[in-house]
C-alpha positions in Angstrom: -73.4 -18.4 -93.8 -71.6 -19.2 -90.9 -74.7 -21.0 -89.6 -75.2 -23.0 -92.8 -71.5 -24.0 -92.7 -71.7 -25.3 -89.1 -74.9 -27.2 -90.0 -73.3 -28.9 -92.9 -70.2 -29.8 -90.8 -72.4 -31.3 -88.1 -74.3 -33.3 -90.9 -70.9 -34.5 -92.3 -69.8 -35.5 -88.9 -73.0 -37.5 -88.2 -73.1 -39.1 -91.4 -69.6 -40.1 -91.0 -70.3 -42.4 -87.9 -70.0 -46.0 -89.3 -72.6 -48.6 -88.2 -70.0 -50.6 -86.3 -69.4 -47.3 -84.1 -73.0 -47.0 -83.4 -73.2 -50.8 -82.5 -70.3 -50.4 -80.1 -72.0 -47.4 -78.4 -75.3 -49.7 -78.2 -73.2 -52.2 -76.4 -71.7 -49.8 -73.9 -75.2 -48.5 -72.9 -77.8 -50.5 -74.7 -81.6 -49.5 -75.2 -83.1 -51.9 -72.8 -81.9 -54.2 -70.1 -80.9 -56.9 -72.7 -80.5 -59.1 -69.6 -80.3 -62.3 -71.6 -77.4 -60.7 -73.6 -75.7 -59.7 -70.5 -75.9 -63.1 -68.9 -74.4 -64.8 -71.8 -71.6 -62.1 -71.8 -70.9 -62.8 -68.2 -70.9 -66.6 -68.8 -68.5 -66.1 -71.6 -66.2 -63.7 -69.4 -66.0 -66.4 -66.6 -65.3 -69.2 -69.0 -62.6 -67.3 -70.8 -60.9 -66.2 -67.5 -60.8 -69.8 -66.3 -63.6 -69.3 -63.4 -66.5 -71.4 -62.9 -69.9 -69.7 -62.9 -71.9 -71.0 -59.9 -74.7 -68.6 -59.9 -75.8 -65.1 -61.3 -78.8 -62.9 -60.0 -80.2 -60.1 -61.7 -81.9 -57.7 -59.5 -85.2 -56.0 -60.6 -84.0 -52.4 -61.7 -84.9 -49.5 -59.3 -87.3 -46.9 -60.4 -85.9 -44.7 -63.2 -83.6 -41.7 -62.0 -85.5 -38.5 -61.3 -84.8 -36.1 -64.1 -83.5 -32.7 -63.0 -85.6 -29.6 -63.8 -84.1 -27.2 -66.0 -80.4 -27.7 -66.9 -79.8 -31.3 -67.4 -76.1 -30.8 -66.9 -76.8 -30.1 -63.0 -77.3 -34.0 -62.7 -73.8 -34.6 -64.0 -70.9 -34.3 -61.3 -68.1 -31.7 -61.7 -64.7 -33.6 -62.1 -61.3 -32.7 -61.6 -60.7 -32.8 -58.0 -60.1 -36.2 -55.7 -63.1 -35.4 -53.8 -65.4 -34.6 -56.8 -63.9 -37.7 -58.5 -65.0 -39.9 -55.7 -68.2 -38.5 -55.6 -68.7 -39.1 -59.5 -67.6 -42.6 -59.0 -70.2 -43.2 -56.4 -72.9 -41.5 -58.2 -71.9 -43.1 -61.5 -73.7 -43.2 -64.9 -77.1 -43.8 -63.2 -77.7 -40.0 -62.7 -77.9 -39.3 -66.1 -81.7 -38.9 -67.0 -83.2 -41.9 -68.7 -80.2 -44.2 -67.8 -81.1 -47.1 -65.4 -79.1 -49.4 -63.2 -79.4 -53.1 -63.4 -77.9 -54.5 -60.3 -76.5 -58.1 -60.4 -74.7 -60.5 -58.3 -72.3 -63.1 -59.7 -70.8 -66.0 -57.6 -67.8 -67.7 -59.4 -65.0 -70.3 -58.2 -61.5 -70.5 -59.2 -58.0 -69.4 -58.2 -57.1 -65.8 -57.2 -55.0 -65.4 -60.4 -58.1 -66.3 -62.6 -60.4 -64.2 -60.7 -58.0 -61.3 -61.4 -58.4 -62.5 -64.9 -62.1 -62.2 -64.6 -62.1 -58.6 -63.2 -59.8 -57.6 -65.9 -62.2 -59.0 -68.5 -65.2 -57.3 -66.7 -63.1 -53.9 -66.9 -62.4 -54.3 -70.7 -66.0 -55.3 -71.6 -67.6 -52.7 -73.5 -70.8 -52.6 -71.4 -70.2 -50.3 -68.5 -69.8 -52.3 -65.3 -69.4 -51.1 -61.7 -68.2 -53.3 -59.1 -69.5 -52.4 -55.8 -68.4 -55.3 -53.6 -66.4 -58.4 -53.7 -66.6 -61.4 -50.8 -64.6 -64.4 -50.9 -64.2 -67.3 -48.6 -61.1 -69.2 -48.1 -60.8 -72.4 -49.9 -59.9 -75.8 -48.6 -57.0 -77.6 -50.4 -59.2 -79.5 -52.8 -61.7 -76.7 -53.6 -61.5 -73.7 -55.5 -61.9 -70.3 -53.8 -65.5 -68.9 -54.0 -65.9 -65.3 -54.9 -69.1 -63.1 -54.8 -69.3 -60.1 -56.9 -71.9 -57.3 -56.4 -72.1 -54.8 -59.3 -74.3 -52.8 -61.6 -74.6 -52.4 -65.4 -76.6 -49.8 -67.2 -79.0 -49.4 -69.8 -80.9 -46.6 -71.6 
């Protein structure tokens, strides 16, 4: 009786998930790279932030992450201390079996304030994005500052 009650509760919980919530989950970690959707999203984020998009390069995804034999939780980092949190940040979502990284480089131009808005927009974007490196060159008086951002997004 207890097992049947637990099963019924789980079924009710699963059936209670709305299509909108499922769509949001799919935008966070989509099935397939959906590179064209991602390119459109980055272009929109740059425009909304007041930045000019000079260039975006998507790098071919690396081979799929190796699946850890046995307990899948072994692939997930333990959190809780500063050292393990830093390690988890470096290892990221890409260590979950089946999840692949899609590295990309974006070159944008604009003011420092607009670049901060762009970074904030990337952070608030539903699709997971890990910024790995930011480079910039000082601008001449009449030119906008150029920023080069190297990052990764993920898909299932």
